[in-house]
C-alpha positions, 0 to 999 in steps of 0.5 A, a space after each residue: 459504545 455499540 457499533 453495528 452490533 459490536 461493542 467497543 473495547 476499552 482501548 478503542 474507546 480510549 482512542 475515539 475519545 481523543 481531543 488532541 490536535 493529531 491522533 495516531 491509533 496504532 493497530 494490528 491485524 484484525 483489531 477492529 480499525 474500521 469499527 474504531 473509525 465508526 465509533 470515532 464518528 459516532 462519538 463526534 456526532 454525539 458531541 455536537 459535530 455536524 455530519 458535513 464537518 467530518 471528512 473520511 478518507 480510505 485507500 481503495 474504491 472498495 474500502 471507501 464504498 464499505 465504509 460509506 455503506 456502514 455509515 449509512 447503516 448508522 444513518 450517517 451521511 459523511 463525506 467518504 473519499 479516496 485521496 484521488 476522489 478528494 483531489 478530483 473534488 477540488 479541481 471541479 472536473 476541469 481536467 480529464 484523467 489520463 489512463 495508466 497506460 499513457 505513460 507507457 505509450 510516451 515511453 515507447 514513442 520516445 524510444 522509437 525516436 531514440 532508436 531511429 536517431 541513435 543507431 550507435 549502441 550505448 551502455 544502457 541499451 546494449 542488450 535492447 538495440 539489436 543489430 536489425 533495430 526491429 521495433 517489434 522485436 525490441 518492445 517484446 524483449 524482456 530487457 526492454 520491458 524491464 527498462 520500461 517498468 523501472 522508468 515508469 516506477 521512477 517517475 511515479 516515485 518521483 511524483 508521489 514524493 513531490 520531486 520536481 523536474 529540478 530535483 531529478 536534474 540534481 539527481 542527474 548532476 550527481 551520478 556518473 557513467 550508466 546511471 547518469 545516462 539513464 537518469 538523462 533518459 528518464 528526465 527527457 521522458 518525464 518532460 515529454 510526458 508533462 508536455 503531452 498532458 498539459 497540451 491536451 488538458 489532461 492529468 494523471 492520478 498524482 497530478 490530481 493530488 498535487 493540483 488539488 493542494 493549490 486549490 484548497 484555499 479557494 474552497 472554503 471548507 468547513 471540516 472540523 475532523 479528518 479521519 484517515 484509514 490505512 495511514 501507513 500507506 500515505 504518500 508525501 504528496 497525499 499527506 501535503 494535501 491533508 496538511 493544506 486542508 488543516 492549515 485553512 480549516 484548523 481541523 483535527 486529525 484522526 488516523 488509524 493504521 498498522 506499520 506491519 502492513 505497509 506494503 506500497 513502498 514502490 507506489 510512493 507510500 512513505 512509512 516514515 510519515 506513520 513512524 514520525 507522526 508527532 514530528 508534524 504536529 505540536 499536540 500529538 497523541 498515540 493510542 494502541 489497540 491491544 486485542 485482535 478479534 481475528 488471529 489466535 495468540 499463537 499466530 500473533 506470537 509468530 507473526 509479530 516476531 517474524 515482522 519485528 526482524 525489520 529494524 523500523 517497526 513499532 513494537 505492539 503488544 497484541 492479545 487475543 481471546 482465541 487459542 490454536 496451538 498450531 495455526 501454521 500448516 506447511 503443506 508439501 506436494 499437495 493440490 488445493 483441493 486436497 486442502 479444501 477437502 479437510 477444511 470448512 467452506 470458509 476459505 481464502 486462496 492468496 498468492 504473491 502475484 496475479 499469475 499465481 492466482 489468475 488460472 485457478 478455477 476458484 472464486 475466493 482468490 485475491 493477491 496478498 496486496 488485495 487481501 488486506 482487510 479480508 479474512 476467512 476462517 482458513 487461508 491457503 497460500 499458494 506458490 509460497 516460494 515467490 516470497 520473498 520475490 527473487 527480482 532485485 529492485 533496480 538500483 536507480 530507484 534509490 534516488 527517489 525511494 523515501 527509505 534510504 535504509 536498505 533492509 534485505 526483503 523488508 517489504 516482502 517481510 511485511 507482505 508475508 505477515 499480511 498473508 499470515 494474519 488473514 486467517 481467523 483459524 489456520 493458514 496453509 502454506 503450499 510448498 510444491 517446488 522449493 522452500 522459501 527462505 520465509 518458510 524455512 525461517 518459520 520452520 526453524 524459528 517457530 516449530 512449536 506453532 507449526 504442523 507439517 503435512 506431507 
């Protein structure tokens, strides 16, 4: 089958022909996930499924737009949504969408009142409530902003994992001392936040998905196939919405993803939905895409071995027609221009955080999170010492995280894997101050595939 000038390989063809109730296509980096989705849609339409009977879901506005454009090139007008746009379409625009910053505003207002009426210091706020109780000074402090970030993350994780206020109250009842006091504060803020939204007929992005689930039965949807890209990044409330649509439409589910690239745990993504996919359906089939069309065999060998040091990852046998004996370049004490001068102009600069790349005077830069799906002949990883991050996750978040098994730097390892696999040729890992534990590991374990540049 030819799709936009590319021929599908035998593994992609086997996957798109699946007629099971639920199909999971397990793909590696650069294995043609989007091509497989386009091939599946063509196969369905060639076999008498109507265009308006197919629903496609991708995770960002950019990937949704890209997929929609590729389908239009094939003369297909298919519904392509992000989960949030899908949720909004169910709600008939009856609500206004609150800005992301609103929760922080509610938290600040809560603490203004808290500080006013709780002059006595307590253990949670001992480093935040200064003697003078100057609001501006408190709000600018590192400790306060760290606390706010923890509360925001807790509430967003609770919502994306379908926790009710009653569930959070259960957490409160089983905690003690400082944690109990902090959960009480979070519970009060969450109740206040919900009350503020309801009084102004506003919803946030998580509400959009949660409320949409209850509207499915009234929408008379006629989908026969639901296709989801980047399935490893699905949250429980998103998956529940899909299950509800399937309940009323009897649609078959075709999902594509890569557990190696699951890097949104703290946004509510539940990798267990991917790893335990067959538990949710009676008729389930797994397909593996074998070939990557981006990375060399040598880079695949290093990156797969590196990621499989995480306990919960699916083993994949990935092959390439490319060979590159030393695709990983560890570069000491060089500038970005030094590297650019020795490579071709097709390059991508990536970093762990916005602060790593924002000040760089180059156009083709993204964070690692935003680089997913992108590729270039050469990739330059700046500030490699920031991976894995030295900032410890707050212990309080363990109550709302879906993966209770603690693996040191589990998600950071997947993030580094994403960085490694953006390249079609070489990745240049810049080391200017100190070596990341991951870079040390690469040098120690995979020296045959690495070139050191001084």
